[in-house]
VOGU-924070 format. One record per residue (C-alpha): residue in three letters; residue number from 1; x, y, z. Coordinates in pm, 1 decimal, padded with zeros to 6 digits. Layout:
% residues N
+--------+-----+----------+----------+----------+
! residu ! num !       c1 !       c2 !       c3 !
+--------+-----+----------+----------+----------+
!    ALA ! NUM !        X !        Y !        Z !
...
+--------+-----+----------+----------+----------+
***
This chain:
% residues 332
+--------+-----+----------+----------+----------+
! residu ! num !       c1 !       c2 !       c3 !
+--------+-----+----------+----------+----------+
!    MET !   1 ! -15827.3 !  10061.8 ! -08542.3 !
!    THR !   2 ! -15748.4 !  09933.8 ! -08191.8 !
!    ASN !   3 ! -15432.7 !  09726.3 ! -08161.6 !
!    LEU !   4 ! -15503.3 !  09359.0 ! -08095.8 !
!    SER !   5 ! -15275.3 !  09367.1 ! -07792.9 !
!    ASP !   6 ! -15518.2 !  09621.1 ! -07647.3 !
!    LEU !   7 ! -15815.8 !  09406.7 ! -07748.8 !
!    GLU !   8 ! -15654.2 !  09109.9 ! -07572.8 !
!    ASP !   9 ! -15568.9 !  09322.2 ! -07269.1 !
!    GLU !  10 ! -15209.1 !  09210.0 ! -07300.9 !
!    LEU !  11 ! -15021.4 !  09470.3 ! -07094.2 !
!    ASP !  12 ! -14736.0 !  09415.1 ! -06850.8 !
!    GLU !  13 ! -14719.4 !  09774.6 ! -06721.4 !
!    LEU !  14 ! -14671.5 !  09782.5 ! -06343.9 !
!    TYR !  15 ! -14906.8 !  10014.9 ! -06160.2 !
!    THR !  16 ! -14781.7 !  10189.1 ! -05846.4 !
!    LYS !  17 ! -15015.0 !  10319.3 ! -05575.0 !
!    ASN !  18 ! -14806.7 !  10627.3 ! -05502.5 !
!    ASN !  19 ! -14872.1 !  10748.6 ! -05859.2 !
!    SER !  20 ! -15247.8 !  10698.1 ! -05847.3 !
!    PHE !  21 ! -15513.1 !  10968.6 ! -05871.8 !
!    VAL !  22 ! -15855.7 !  10943.6 ! -05707.4 !
!    THR !  23 ! -16156.7 !  11145.6 ! -05818.7 !
!    SER !  24 ! -16415.3 !  11315.5 ! -05602.4 !
!    LYS !  25 ! -16759.1 !  11157.5 ! -05590.7 !
!    VAL !  26 ! -16971.9 !  11207.9 ! -05899.5 !
!    THR !  27 ! -17222.1 !  11483.6 ! -05829.0 !
!    GLU !  28 ! -17578.6 !  11522.2 ! -05953.1 !
!    SER !  29 ! -17465.4 !  11766.1 ! -06221.5 !
!    GLN !  30 ! -17221.2 !  11506.6 ! -06356.8 !
!    ILE !  31 ! -17459.8 !  11209.2 ! -06374.4 !
!    LYS !  32 ! -17450.1 !  11034.3 ! -06715.5 !
!    MET !  33 ! -17134.1 !  11221.2 ! -06820.7 !
!    ARG !  34 ! -16898.3 !  11004.4 ! -07029.1 !
!    LEU !  35 ! -16625.9 !  10849.7 ! -06819.0 !
!    ASP !  36 ! -16340.9 !  10988.7 ! -07032.2 !
!    LYS !  37 ! -16486.6 !  11340.3 ! -07009.8 !
!    PHE !  38 ! -16540.6 !  11313.7 ! -06634.4 !
!    LEU !  39 ! -16182.1 !  11199.2 ! -06578.1 !
!    ALA !  40 ! -16038.5 !  11463.3 ! -06811.8 !
!    GLU !  41 ! -16223.4 !  11731.5 ! -06615.5 !
!    SER !  42 ! -16110.2 !  11576.6 ! -06285.9 !
!    PHE !  43 ! -15746.0 !  11556.0 ! -06394.7 !
!    PRO !  44 ! -15669.9 !  11845.2 ! -06634.7 !
!    GLU !  45 ! -15301.9 !  11745.7 ! -06642.5 !
!    PHE !  46 ! -15404.3 !  11463.9 ! -06879.8 !
!    SER !  47 ! -15561.4 !  11510.4 ! -07221.7 !
!    ARG !  48 ! -15886.7 !  11333.2 ! -07301.8 !
!    SER !  49 ! -15707.9 !  11108.3 ! -07551.7 !
!    GLN !  50 ! -15452.5 !  11013.4 ! -07283.8 !
!    ILE !  51 ! -15738.1 !  10935.8 ! -07047.9 !
!    ALA !  52 ! -15904.3 !  10717.2 ! -07313.1 !
!    ARG !  53 ! -15583.3 !  10518.7 ! -07366.6 !
!    MET !  54 ! -15545.8 !  10465.1 ! -06992.7 !
!    ILE !  55 ! -15904.3 !  10339.4 ! -06968.8 !
!    GLU !  56 ! -15835.5 !  10093.2 ! -07253.3 !
!    SER !  57 ! -15511.9 !  09987.4 ! -07082.1 !
!    ASP !  58 ! -15698.7 !  09898.6 ! -06762.3 !
!    ALA !  59 ! -15532.4 !  10181.3 ! -06566.5 !
!    VAL !  60 ! -15867.7 !  10311.4 ! -06437.2 !
!    ARG !  61 ! -16093.9 !  10132.9 ! -06193.3 !
!    LEU !  62 ! -16426.0 !  10200.8 ! -06021.9 !
!    LEU !  63 ! -16355.7 !  10176.2 ! -05649.1 !
!    SER !  64 ! -16699.3 !  10036.2 ! -05565.8 !
!    ASP !  65 ! -16655.5 !  09757.9 ! -05826.4 !
!    PRO !  66 ! -16282.2 !  09721.9 ! -05901.4 !
!    GLN !  67 ! -16329.4 !  09413.7 ! -06121.2 !
!    LYS !  68 ! -16555.5 !  09595.7 ! -06366.5 !
!    ILE !  69 ! -16409.9 !  09641.7 ! -06715.4 !
!    LEU !  70 ! -16447.8 !  10008.2 ! -06807.2 !
!    SER !  71 ! -16493.6 !  10184.7 ! -07141.1 !
!    SER !  72 ! -16451.3 !  10550.8 ! -07233.8 !
!    ASP !  73 ! -16819.1 !  10585.4 ! -07323.9 !
!    ASP !  74 ! -16945.4 !  10447.6 ! -06991.1 !
!    LYS !  75 ! -17178.4 !  10690.2 ! -06812.6 !
!    VAL !  76 ! -17077.3 !  10784.7 ! -06459.1 !
!    ARG !  77 ! -17328.4 !  10747.2 ! -06177.6 !
!    LEU !  78 ! -17403.6 !  10948.9 ! -05866.9 !
!    GLY !  79 ! -17146.6 !  10880.9 ! -05595.4 !
!    ASP !  80 ! -16900.5 !  10693.5 ! -05816.2 !
!    ILE !  81 ! -16532.6 !  10731.4 ! -05728.9 !
!    TYR !  82 ! -16260.7 !  10633.6 ! -05977.4 !
!    GLU !  83 ! -15891.4 !  10564.0 ! -05935.4 !
!    LEU !  84 ! -15652.1 !  10635.7 ! -06222.0 !
!    THR !  85 ! -15301.6 !  10487.6 ! -06210.3 !
!    PRO !  86 ! -15096.2 !  10599.1 ! -06511.3 !
!    PRO !  87 ! -14804.9 !  10375.2 ! -06614.7 !
!    ASP !  88 ! -14452.0 !  10497.3 ! -06562.8 !
!    ALA !  89 ! -14317.3 !  10722.9 ! -06834.8 !
!    ILE !  90 ! -14126.0 !  10546.9 ! -07112.9 !
!    GLU !  91 ! -13929.7 !  10661.8 ! -07414.0 !
!    ALA !  92 ! -14163.2 !  10813.2 ! -07673.5 !
!    ASN !  93 ! -13968.5 !  10665.7 ! -07964.8 !
!    PRO !  94 ! -13803.1 !  10327.5 ! -07918.2 !
!    GLU !  95 ! -13460.1 !  10314.0 ! -08076.6 !
!    PRO !  96 ! -13338.7 !  10037.5 ! -08309.8 !
!    GLU !  97 ! -13107.7 !  09793.6 ! -08131.9 !
!    ASN !  98 ! -12895.5 !  09517.5 ! -08279.7 !
!    ILE !  99 ! -13058.6 !  09230.2 ! -08093.1 !
!    PRO ! 100 ! -13041.1 !  08887.2 ! -08264.4 !
!    LEU ! 101 ! -13371.6 !  08750.5 ! -08392.5 !
!    ASP ! 102 ! -13464.7 !  08387.0 ! -08455.8 !
!    ILE ! 103 ! -13666.7 !  08440.5 ! -08774.4 !
!    LEU ! 104 ! -13874.2 !  08142.8 ! -08888.2 !
!    TYR ! 105 ! -14028.9 !  08313.2 ! -09193.7 !
!    GLU ! 106 ! -14021.4 !  08653.2 ! -09361.9 !
!    ASP ! 107 ! -14169.3 !  08817.9 ! -09669.3 !
!    ASP ! 108 ! -14279.2 !  09169.3 ! -09768.3 !
!    ASP ! 109 ! -14590.3 !  09152.7 ! -09547.1 !
!    LEU ! 110 ! -14489.4 !  08980.4 ! -09226.8 !
!    LEU ! 111 ! -14229.6 !  08791.1 ! -09034.4 !
!    VAL ! 112 ! -14257.9 !  08509.5 ! -08782.2 !
!    VAL ! 113 ! -14009.8 !  08501.5 ! -08495.3 !
!    ASN ! 114 ! -13927.3 !  08256.4 ! -08218.6 !
!    LYS ! 115 ! -13897.5 !  08474.8 ! -07907.3 !
!    PRO ! 116 ! -13662.8 !  08356.8 ! -07632.9 !
!    ALA ! 117 ! -13768.0 !  08366.6 ! -07269.6 !
!    GLY ! 118 ! -13654.1 !  08688.9 ! -07101.8 !
!    LEU ! 119 ! -13717.9 !  08913.5 ! -07402.3 !
!    VAL ! 120 ! -13997.1 !  09170.2 ! -07350.7 !
!    VAL ! 121 ! -14215.4 !  09222.8 ! -07658.1 !
!    HIS ! 122 ! -14258.6 !  09600.7 ! -07646.6 !
!    PRO ! 123 ! -14125.6 !  09887.8 ! -07433.5 !
!    GLY ! 124 ! -14311.7 !  09950.7 ! -07110.9 !
!    ALA ! 125 ! -14266.3 !  10052.2 ! -06751.1 !
!    GLY ! 126 ! -13927.4 !  09922.9 ! -06639.9 !
!    ASN ! 127 ! -13838.0 !  09798.1 ! -06990.1 !
!    PRO ! 128 ! -13774.2 !  10099.8 ! -07215.6 !
!    ARG ! 129 ! -13497.7 !  09920.2 ! -07412.3 !
!    GLY ! 130 ! -13384.0 !  09576.1 ! -07512.8 !
!    THR ! 131 ! -13725.8 !  09462.6 ! -07636.6 !
!    LEU ! 132 ! -13845.8 !  09273.7 ! -07941.9 !
!    VAL ! 133 ! -13969.8 !  09605.4 ! -08084.0 !
!    ASN ! 134 ! -13618.5 !  09751.7 ! -08059.2 !
!    ALA ! 135 ! -13484.3 !  09446.5 ! -08243.9 !
!    LEU ! 136 ! -13756.9 !  09469.7 ! -08510.7 !
!    LEU ! 137 ! -13685.6 !  09837.7 ! -08571.2 !
!    ALA ! 138 ! -13323.0 !  09751.1 ! -08644.5 !
!    HIS ! 139 ! -13410.1 !  09454.7 ! -08867.0 !
!    CYS ! 140 ! -13707.1 !  09597.2 ! -09058.3 !
!    LYS ! 141 ! -13608.2 !  09964.2 ! -09067.6 !
!    ASP ! 142 ! -13921.8 !  10156.8 ! -09175.1 !
!    SER ! 143 ! -14112.6 !  09845.7 ! -09279.4 !
!    LEU ! 144 ! -14348.2 !  09784.4 ! -08986.1 !
!    SER ! 145 ! -14719.8 !  09839.8 ! -08937.8 !
!    GLY ! 146 ! -14803.7 !  10166.9 ! -08764.4 !
!    ILE ! 147 ! -15136.3 !  10047.6 ! -08622.6 !
!    GLY ! 148 ! -14974.4 !  09951.7 ! -08293.9 !
!    GLY ! 149 ! -14852.9 !  10307.5 ! -08242.4 !
!    VAL ! 150 ! -14502.6 !  10432.3 ! -08170.5 !
!    LYS ! 151 ! -14447.5 !  10189.7 ! -07884.1 !
!    ARG ! 152 ! -14573.1 !  09873.9 ! -08060.6 !
!    PRO ! 153 ! -14497.3 !  09897.4 ! -08432.9 !
!    GLY ! 154 ! -14589.3 !  09574.2 ! -08608.2 !
!    ILE ! 155 ! -14700.6 !  09399.0 ! -08289.3 !
!    VAL ! 156 ! -15021.6 !  09207.1 ! -08354.1 !
!    HIS ! 157 ! -15014.2 !  08991.5 ! -08038.7 !
!    ARG ! 158 ! -14780.5 !  08927.5 ! -07746.9 !
!    ILE ! 159 ! -14650.6 !  08664.6 ! -07513.7 !
!    ASP ! 160 ! -14513.3 !  08730.3 ! -07166.3 !
!    LYS ! 161 ! -14151.3 !  08822.7 ! -07109.7 !
!    ASP ! 162 ! -14068.0 !  08487.8 ! -06948.9 !
!    THR ! 163 ! -14266.8 !  08279.0 ! -07197.4 !
!    SER ! 164 ! -14080.2 !  08156.8 ! -07504.2 !
!    GLY ! 165 ! -14225.2 !  08092.2 ! -07847.1 !
!    ILE ! 166 ! -14370.7 !  08202.9 ! -08176.4 !
!    LEU ! 167 ! -14502.9 !  08547.4 ! -08270.8 !
!    VAL ! 168 ! -14617.3 !  08692.4 ! -08603.1 !
!    VAL ! 169 ! -14528.1 !  09055.7 ! -08679.0 !
!    ALA ! 170 ! -14698.4 !  09275.7 ! -08939.5 !
!    LYS ! 171 ! -14490.8 !  09485.5 ! -09178.1 !
!    ASN ! 172 ! -14779.5 !  09697.1 ! -09306.8 !
!    ASP ! 173 ! -15124.4 !  09810.5 ! -09197.1 !
!    PHE ! 174 ! -15307.6 !  09584.3 ! -09444.3 !
!    THR ! 175 ! -15142.4 !  09276.9 ! -09293.0 !
!    HIS ! 176 ! -15192.6 !  09401.3 ! -08938.2 !
!    THR ! 177 ! -15564.0 !  09457.1 ! -08995.2 !
!    ARG ! 178 ! -15620.0 !  09117.3 ! -09157.0 !
!    LEU ! 179 ! -15421.6 !  08930.4 ! -08890.9 !
!    SER ! 180 ! -15611.6 !  09115.0 ! -08617.6 !
!    GLU ! 181 ! -15936.5 !  09001.7 ! -08775.9 !
!    GLN ! 182 ! -15815.7 !  08640.3 ! -08767.7 !
!    PHE ! 183 ! -15730.7 !  08670.9 ! -08399.2 !
!    ALA ! 184 ! -16070.1 !  08829.2 ! -08325.0 !
!    GLU ! 185 ! -16248.4 !  08551.9 ! -08517.7 !
!    HIS ! 186 ! -16043.4 !  08280.9 ! -08337.7 !
!    THR ! 187 ! -15918.3 !  08135.0 ! -08667.3 !
!    ILE ! 188 ! -15551.8 !  08158.8 ! -08568.7 !
!    GLU ! 189 ! -15430.4 !  07839.1 ! -08403.4 !
!    ARG ! 190 ! -15206.0 !  07874.2 ! -08097.9 !
!    ILE ! 191 ! -15074.5 !  07574.6 ! -07905.7 !
!    TYR ! 192 ! -14860.6 !  07603.1 ! -07592.7 !
!    GLN ! 193 ! -14650.7 !  07345.6 ! -07409.3 !
!    ALA ! 194 ! -14660.4 !  07379.0 ! -07029.6 !
!    LEU ! 195 ! -14520.0 !  07197.5 ! -06726.8 !
!    VAL ! 196 ! -14747.7 !  07233.7 ! -06426.2 !
!    TRP ! 197 ! -14754.7 !  07124.1 ! -06065.0 !
!    GLY ! 198 ! -14970.5 !  06828.9 ! -05964.5 !
!    TYR ! 199 ! -15150.2 !  06540.3 ! -06128.4 !
!    VAL ! 200 ! -15384.8 !  06668.4 ! -06400.2 !
!    GLN ! 201 ! -15653.4 !  06402.9 ! -06370.1 !
!    LYS ! 202 ! -15851.4 !  06464.6 ! -06688.3 !
!    GLN ! 203 ! -15697.6 !  06353.2 ! -07017.4 !
!    SER ! 204 ! -15843.1 !  06668.7 ! -07168.8 !
!    GLY ! 205 ! -16047.8 !  06957.7 ! -07039.7 !
!    LEU ! 206 ! -16175.1 !  07309.8 ! -07082.3 !
!    VAL ! 207 ! -16129.2 !  07611.0 ! -06855.8 !
!    VAL ! 208 ! -16373.0 !  07899.0 ! -06899.3 !
!    GLY ! 209 ! -16331.1 !  08204.7 ! -06679.1 !
!    ASP ! 210 ! -16351.3 !  08575.5 ! -06758.6 !
!    ILE ! 211 ! -16018.1 !  08746.6 ! -06693.4 !
!    GLY ! 212 ! -15952.2 !  09100.4 ! -06571.8 !
!    ARG ! 213 ! -15711.8 !  09290.1 ! -06350.0 !
!    SER ! 214 ! -15705.3 !  09155.3 ! -05994.2 !
!    PRO ! 215 ! -15873.1 !  09394.9 ! -05750.6 !
!    HIS ! 216 ! -15622.2 !  09291.4 ! -05483.6 !
!    ASN ! 217 ! -15294.8 !  09307.3 ! -05677.9 !
!    ARG ! 218 ! -15270.7 !  09527.9 ! -05986.7 !
!    GLN ! 219 ! -14972.5 !  09328.2 ! -06114.5 !
!    LYS ! 220 ! -15187.8 !  09015.9 ! -06141.9 !
!    MET ! 221 ! -15477.3 !  08908.5 ! -06356.7 !
!    ALA ! 222 ! -15764.2 !  08705.2 ! -06214.1 !
!    ILE ! 223 ! -16093.5 !  08538.9 ! -06297.1 !
!    VAL ! 224 ! -16342.9 !  08814.3 ! -06219.1 !
!    PRO ! 225 ! -16720.2 !  08856.4 ! -06271.8 !
!    HIS ! 226 ! -16691.1 !  09134.4 ! -06527.2 !
!    GLY ! 227 ! -16368.2 !  09034.7 ! -06701.5 !
!    LYS ! 228 ! -16313.3 !  08957.8 ! -07068.1 !
!    LYS ! 229 ! -16415.3 !  08619.1 ! -07203.6 !
!    ALA ! 230 ! -16132.4 !  08367.3 ! -07179.6 !
!    VAL ! 231 ! -16134.2 !  08002.5 ! -07291.2 !
!    THR ! 232 ! -15846.2 !  07753.8 ! -07266.8 !
!    HIS ! 233 ! -15853.2 !  07393.3 ! -07390.9 !
!    TYR ! 234 ! -15593.5 !  07158.6 ! -07243.7 !
!    GLU ! 235 ! -15470.2 !  06804.8 ! -07294.9 !
!    ARG ! 236 ! -15260.0 !  06599.8 ! -07054.9 !
!    LEU ! 237 ! -14951.6 !  06455.4 ! -07222.3 !
!    ALA ! 238 ! -14768.0 !  06299.4 ! -06926.1 !
!    VAL ! 239 ! -14760.2 !  06275.1 ! -06546.1 !
!    PHE ! 240 ! -14436.8 !  06261.1 ! -06346.6 !
!    GLY ! 241 ! -14326.6 !  06133.6 ! -06005.7 !
!    LYS ! 242 ! -14661.7 !  05985.7 ! -05898.5 !
!    GLY ! 243 ! -14833.8 !  06317.3 ! -05959.0 !
!    ILE ! 244 ! -14573.0 !  06575.9 ! -05857.8 !
!    ALA ! 245 ! -14605.7 !  06744.5 ! -06198.1 !
!    SER ! 246 ! -14770.4 !  06708.9 ! -06538.0 !
!    HIS ! 247 ! -14691.5 !  06797.7 ! -06897.9 !
!    ILE ! 248 ! -14987.0 !  06956.5 ! -07073.3 !
!    GLN ! 249 ! -15069.7 !  07113.9 ! -07407.2 !
!    CYS ! 250 ! -15294.1 !  07421.5 ! -07412.3 !
!    ILE ! 251 ! -15491.7 !  07551.9 ! -07708.5 !
!    LEU ! 252 ! -15609.4 !  07910.6 ! -07677.8 !
!    GLU ! 253 ! -15956.9 !  07998.6 ! -07797.6 !
!    THR ! 254 ! -15900.8 !  08354.0 ! -07671.1 !
!    GLY ! 255 ! -15582.2 !  08538.0 ! -07580.8 !
!    ARG ! 256 ! -15595.5 !  08735.3 ! -07256.4 !
!    THR ! 257 ! -15306.4 !  08856.3 ! -07045.6 !
!    HIS ! 258 ! -15159.3 !  08563.3 ! -06847.6 !
!    GLN ! 259 ! -15450.5 !  08346.7 ! -06964.9 !
!    ILE ! 260 ! -15288.9 !  08003.1 ! -06932.3 !
!    ARG ! 261 ! -15119.2 !  08099.1 ! -06607.1 !
!    VAL ! 262 ! -15446.7 !  08220.7 ! -06452.8 !
!    HIS ! 263 ! -15663.5 !  07938.6 ! -06586.6 !
!    MET ! 264 ! -15432.8 !  07652.6 ! -06486.6 !
!    SER ! 265 ! -15381.9 !  07803.3 ! -06142.3 !
!    SER ! 266 ! -15760.2 !  07828.8 ! -06105.0 !
!    ILE ! 267 ! -15793.0 !  07449.9 ! -06136.3 !
!    GLY ! 268 ! -15505.9 !  07380.3 ! -05897.9 !
!    HIS ! 269 ! -15223.1 !  07332.5 ! -06147.1 !
!    SER ! 270 ! -15005.7 !  07643.3 ! -06151.9 !
!    LEU ! 271 ! -14711.1 !  07651.5 ! -06390.0 !
!    ILE ! 272 ! -14373.9 !  07539.6 ! -06261.5 !
!    GLY ! 273 ! -14156.8 !  07848.3 ! -06211.5 !
!    ASP ! 274 ! -14451.0 !  08089.5 ! -06177.6 !
!    PRO ! 275 ! -14452.4 !  08235.9 ! -05823.6 !
!    LEU ! 276 ! -14709.4 !  08500.2 ! -05919.0 !
!    TYR ! 277 ! -14994.3 !  08252.7 ! -05957.6 !
!    GLY ! 278 ! -14901.0 !  07947.0 ! -05755.8 !
!    SER ! 279 ! -14704.2 !  07785.7 ! -05476.4 !
!    ILE ! 280 ! -14438.4 !  07516.0 ! -05480.9 !
!    PRO ! 281 ! -14528.2 !  07171.4 ! -05341.8 !
!    ARG ! 282 ! -14318.2 !  07063.9 ! -05043.7 !
!    VAL ! 283 ! -14217.5 !  06745.0 ! -05225.3 !
!    ALA ! 284 ! -14090.7 !  06928.4 ! -05533.7 !
!    PRO ! 285 ! -13736.8 !  06836.4 ! -05642.4 !
!    ASP ! 286 ! -13486.5 !  07120.6 ! -05627.4 !
!    PHE ! 287 ! -13429.5 !  07135.8 ! -06003.9 !
!    ALA ! 288 ! -13801.4 !  07209.7 ! -06054.1 !
!    LYS ! 289 ! -13845.1 !  07414.0 ! -05736.7 !
!    TYR ! 290 ! -13587.5 !  07667.0 ! -05854.8 !
!    PHE ! 291 ! -13678.4 !  07677.8 ! -06223.3 !
!    PRO ! 292 ! -13635.1 !  08050.9 ! -06296.9 !
!    ARG ! 293 ! -13936.8 !  08123.3 ! -06518.5 !
!    GLN ! 294 ! -14284.6 !  07995.6 ! -06591.9 !
!    ALA ! 295 ! -14247.3 !  07670.3 ! -06784.5 !
!    LEU ! 296 ! -14450.4 !  07781.3 ! -07085.1 !
!    HIS ! 297 ! -14362.7 !  07771.1 ! -07454.6 !
!    ALA ! 298 ! -14575.6 !  07896.1 ! -07746.2 !
!    GLY ! 299 ! -14470.8 !  07611.1 ! -07970.1 !
!    PHE ! 300 ! -14722.4 !  07624.8 ! -08256.3 !
!    LEU ! 301 ! -14879.5 !  07909.6 ! -08454.4 !
!    GLY ! 302 ! -15098.0 !  07862.4 ! -08761.6 !
!    PHE ! 303 ! -15276.2 !  08128.0 ! -08967.5 !
!    THR ! 304 ! -15380.9 !  08228.0 ! -09317.7 !
!    HIS ! 305 ! -15145.4 !  08462.3 ! -09499.2 !
!    PRO ! 306 ! -15343.0 !  08788.6 ! -09531.7 !
!    ARG ! 307 ! -15235.8 !  08857.6 ! -09890.2 !
!    THR ! 308 ! -15186.0 !  08517.4 ! -10053.5 !
!    GLY ! 309 ! -15450.3 !  08317.6 ! -09866.8 !
!    GLU ! 310 ! -15194.9 !  08040.8 ! -09806.5 !
!    ARG ! 311 ! -15211.7 !  07848.0 ! -09480.6 !
!    LEU ! 312 ! -14890.8 !  07891.5 ! -09281.9 !
!    ASP ! 313 ! -14804.1 !  07665.4 ! -08987.1 !
!    PHE ! 314 ! -14498.5 !  07706.6 ! -08765.4 !
!    GLU ! 315 ! -14372.2 !  07482.6 ! -08486.5 !
!    THR ! 316 ! -14068.9 !  07504.8 ! -08260.0 !
!    PRO ! 317 ! -13944.2 !  07260.9 ! -07994.7 !
!    MET ! 318 ! -13914.5 !  07350.4 ! -07629.0 !
!    PRO ! 319 ! -13607.9 !  07561.3 ! -07558.0 !
!    ALA ! 320 ! -13316.2 !  07395.4 ! -07381.4 !
!    ASP ! 321 ! -13412.7 !  07503.5 ! -07028.8 !
!    MET ! 322 ! -13765.0 !  07360.4 ! -07052.8 !
!    GLN ! 323 ! -13641.6 !  07044.5 ! -07221.4 !
!    GLU ! 324 ! -13391.8 !  06993.1 ! -06939.1 !
!    LEU ! 325 ! -13672.9 !  07042.0 ! -06688.1 !
!    LEU ! 326 ! -13891.7 !  06792.8 ! -06877.5 !
!    ASP ! 327 ! -13607.8 !  06539.4 ! -06887.4 !
!    GLY ! 328 ! -13553.2 !  06573.3 ! -06513.2 !
!    LEU ! 329 ! -13922.7 !  06527.0 ! -06437.5 !
!    SER ! 330 ! -13934.6 !  06222.5 ! -06665.3 !
!    GLU ! 331 ! -13675.2 !  06052.7 ! -06443.1 !
!    LEU ! 332 ! -13876.9 !  06089.7 ! -06122.1 !
+--------+-----+----------+----------+----------+
***
């Protein structure tokens, strides 16, 4: 079964142009060949299974249509040229590390943690150690779902490194599968608190825009024609300083990489502290201008326990840095 973090396209790997590989044009004899087979034949240094994982991880793009979301079973066409950019090598087996965890709930099937900002969820390019996975391996020992693979044991979903908030972790494959089904069916409730630039005029609204890797910057996501469906509901909670900034609540209907950051930026309200997707207003006060991370907190998570059928709801307040930012904005 595919890990939900793959289904949600939630990867933070950084792709570097100097490590990319470009195919020759597809010839007449190769027309309608499966994409994974074509790439494996083009780059024999990679196995076909490695190629398939890179396609799923969005590390392959069609140069004539870089926004297109690719699948291993796609058929190549005459003249197509593909670029493959493998992620940097990481440790094959993450090691347990004694990293403190803020555990909100734990039983034999799962645990719910409140992740601090700055903690990466799983090892990746540039972050082989010091991740939530390393902490989980130390805390849970051998009791984690294997569906996520060696690099992501127990990880059912993710939040960005610099986003704080609640995550559920699966201790066995049964739990992982059932939780993944809830995410896929949109029955898990996720509510985020965000502080954004500008005056959000609507009391509530909906942003719909398919998200995929940006064709211009491989470190960014973007709303693209052939991306994956992404839907964000938002509600305005407060406006500060005659419209310098707003406090909003976002409810995710889907869960794509950087979804709230991309969607709010697309309607002119980038997150405070997020230079990747927005710019700072000239009138911004210094304490907000230099906020060191995106002001985003996954404050509520609700789901059905896979084994007992009990409804479980968890809520955490904003961490101290976001609360201090909110307090400062409230005084404008």
